[in-house]
RODO-2510 file (C-alpha; in nm, 4 decimals, decimal comma):
residues 165
     n   res          X          Y          Z
     1     m    10,7476     7,7210     9,6494
     2     a    10,9417     7,8669     9,9392
     3     k    11,2759     8,0354     9,8800
     4     k    11,5726     7,8124     9,9430
     5     l    11,8716     7,9487    10,1339
     6     v    12,1890     7,7417    10,1006
     7     c    12,5097     7,8381    10,2823
     8     n    12,8419     7,6669    10,3404
     9     v    12,9620     7,7240    10,6965
    10     e    13,3024     7,6342    10,8417
    11     s    13,2840     7,5042    11,1970
    12     q    13,5828     7,3601    11,3848
    13     g    13,7740     7,2973    11,0625
    14     m    13,4845     7,1182    10,8898
    15     m    13,2570     7,2542    10,6192
    16     h    12,8836     7,2191    10,6743
    17     q    12,6152     7,2859    10,4180
    18     v    12,3086     7,4438    10,5779
    19     t    11,9908     7,4496    10,3694
    20     v    11,6837     7,6438    10,4786
    21     s    11,3711     7,5711    10,2785
    22     g    11,0362     7,6920    10,4058
    23     n    10,9966     7,5716    10,7637
    24     k    11,2717     7,3075    10,7528
    25     v    11,6492     7,3154    10,7949
    26     t    11,8932     7,0540    10,6701
    27     v    12,2571     7,0332    10,7806
    28     d    12,4921     6,8302    10,5576
    29     g    12,2005     6,6539    10,3871
    30     n    12,0867     6,4868    10,7101
    31     a    11,7221     6,4508    10,8042
    32     p    11,5411     6,7861    10,7913
    33     m    11,4687     6,9585    11,1225
    34     k    11,1516     7,1596    11,1698
    35     i    11,2299     7,5217    11,2502
    36     k    10,9513     7,5354    11,5091
    37     d    11,1342     7,2629    11,7087
    38     l    11,4623     7,4591    11,7278
    39     p    11,5479     7,7098    12,0050
    40     k    11,4049     8,0514    11,9163
    41     e    11,4580     8,3995    12,0556
    42     k    11,2306     8,6954    11,9764
    43     r    11,4019     9,0095    11,8472
    44     k    11,2774     9,3568    11,7527
    45     s    11,2936     9,2801    11,3831
    46     g    11,1839     8,9155    11,3914
    47     s    11,3229     8,6020    11,5498
    48     a    11,6627     8,4348    11,5894
    49     i    11,6627     8,0560    11,5539
    50     t    11,9654     7,8526    11,6651
    51     i    12,0681     7,5775    11,4213
    52     p    12,3115     7,3209    11,5674
    53     l    12,6082     7,2380    11,3433
    54     s    12,7963     7,0164    11,5867
    55     q    12,7974     6,9559    11,9605
    56     m    13,0103     7,2677    12,0143
    57     d    12,8942     7,5100    11,7446
    58     s    12,5804     7,6505    11,5867
    59     c    12,4661     7,9183    11,3463
    60     i    12,1717     8,1535    11,3745
    61     l    11,8859     8,1965    11,1298
    62     y    11,7376     8,5457    11,1542
    63     r    11,3812     8,5578    11,0228
    64     s    11,2133     8,8890    10,9494
    65     s    10,8981     8,9587    10,7511
    66     f    11,0619     9,2744    10,6151
    67     t    11,4164     9,1639    10,5295
    68     g    11,3685     8,7900    10,4827
    69     d    11,5978     8,5165    10,6115
    70     s    11,9644     8,5634    10,6999
    71     l    12,1927     8,2806    10,8067
    72     v    12,4698     8,4026    11,0384
    73     h    12,7772     8,2222    11,1692
    74     n    13,0332     8,3933    11,3933
    75     g    12,8750     8,7317    11,3171
    76     i    12,9088     8,6978    10,9380
    77     d    12,6045     8,6904    10,7072
    78     c    12,6477     8,3832    10,4859
    79     k    12,4657     8,5433    10,1902
    80     t    12,6804     8,8565    10,1714
    81     g    13,0002     8,7602    10,3515
    82     q    12,9726     9,0905    10,5410
    83     p    12,9331     9,1371    10,9169
    84     f    12,5679     9,0897    11,0084
    85     v    12,3845     9,3929    11,1407
    86     e    12,0357     9,3297    11,2725
    87     e    11,8025     9,5734    11,1012
    88     v    11,5782     9,7884    11,3167
    89     m    11,2716     9,9621    11,1783
    90     p    11,3396    10,3373    11,1434
    91     k    11,1331    10,5633    11,3686
    92     w    10,9945    10,7704    11,0797
    93     i    10,7952    10,4715    10,9551
    94     w    10,5424    10,5331    11,2359
    95     v    10,4281    10,8482    11,0525
    96     f    10,3215    10,6413    10,7523
    97     w    10,1580    10,3760    10,9684
    98     a     9,9585    10,6504    11,1448
    99     i     9,8473    10,7781    10,8028
   100     y     9,7282    10,4288    10,7069
   101     i     9,5304    10,4031    11,0311
   102     a     9,3734    10,7436    10,9614
   103     d     9,2977    10,6372    10,6020
   104     f     9,1153    10,3328    10,7352
   105     f     8,8828    10,5480    10,9449
   106     l     8,8489    10,8377    10,6972
   107     f     8,8076    10,6722    10,3592
   108     l     8,7575    10,3007    10,3217
   109     g     8,6969    10,1030    10,6392
   110     g     8,5811     9,7452    10,6745
   111     a     8,7563     9,4353    10,5502
   112     l     8,8639     9,5879    10,2183
   113     g     9,0083     9,9009    10,3785
   114     g     9,1790     9,6950    10,6469
   115     a     9,3361     9,4637    10,3901
   116     i     9,4556     9,7535    10,1737
   117     n     9,6044     9,9421    10,4688
   118     a     9,7680     9,6330    10,6207
   119     a     9,9284     9,5473    10,2867
   120     a    10,0374     9,9102    10,2457
   121     a    10,1957     9,9092    10,5929
   122     i    10,3917     9,5928    10,5094
   123     v    10,5109     9,7305    10,1744
   124     t    10,6087    10,0616    10,3348
   125     g    10,7998     9,8727    10,6037
   126     s    10,9804     9,6731    10,3352
   127     i    11,0776     9,9932    10,1550
   128     a    11,2047    10,1420    10,4818
   129     m    11,4199     9,8344    10,5520
   130     k    11,6038     9,8287    10,2162
   131     k    11,9747     9,8132    10,2921
   132     n    12,1311     9,9702     9,9838
   133     t    11,9009    10,2714     9,9531
   134     g    11,9533    10,6114    10,1134
   135     t    11,7104    10,7403    10,3745
   136     g    11,5943    11,0304    10,1554
   137     v    11,5095    10,7965     9,8676
   138     k    11,3248    10,5609    10,1044
   139     v    11,1162    10,8471    10,2463
   140     i    11,0282    10,9732     9,8966
   141     l    10,9303    10,6219     9,7836
   142     c    10,7140    10,5814    10,0953
   143     i    10,5455    10,9188    10,0340
   144     v    10,4687    10,8299     9,6713
   145     f    10,3360    10,4878     9,7727
   146     c    10,1262    10,6394    10,0531
   147     v     9,9700    10,8931     9,8135
   148     i     9,8872    10,6180     9,5632
   149     v     9,7276    10,3999     9,8335
   150     t     9,5244    10,6941     9,9656
   151     l     9,4002    10,7762     9,6141
   152     v     9,3039    10,4121     9,5577
   153     e     9,1082    10,4157     9,8839
   154     i     8,9303    10,7404     9,7949
   155     l     8,8378    10,6063     9,4503
   156     g     8,7234    10,2786     9,6075
   157     a     8,5064    10,4652     9,8571
   158     y     8,3460    10,6711     9,5788
   159     a     8,2893    10,3560     9,3724
   160     i     8,1154    10,1872     9,6655
   161     i     7,9064    10,4964     9,7410
   162     g     7,8178    10,5272     9,3710
   163     t     7,6815    10,1725     9,3570
   164     r     7,4547    10,2361     9,6565
   165     m     7,2698    10,5266     9,4973
***
């Protein structure tokens, strides 16, 4: 089941309950709207979807595969109550993604290697985007994860080679 995001938003003196569940949005318990039918704007870290609250006001649903969904009204993140800052992938993450590409060609290619490296790139990106963790800790976690993934690929390659002999 998809995660449900429920926020109470004040707009023009009225409270509105916005519920995001999967690919549908409900405002004040009215008929659900499909997210794909709402105005969308591409961003570096995902997409910004405009959800109408009234004729004069709206809130924005930020969707990112790394940080999840954030519902923002007047610059405030409804989940945290803090000012919303759009997360941008740190530049150092490209080093790890380059390592995963090299691992694909050096150790375990094909569908299995591609799946492992794609999943590793997504997990590494998620680690890099954690908000409440220092940069040094994130880099160390990414290094440890990268070493583990590389070892798994090497062992997988040897296992496949061993079965062919």
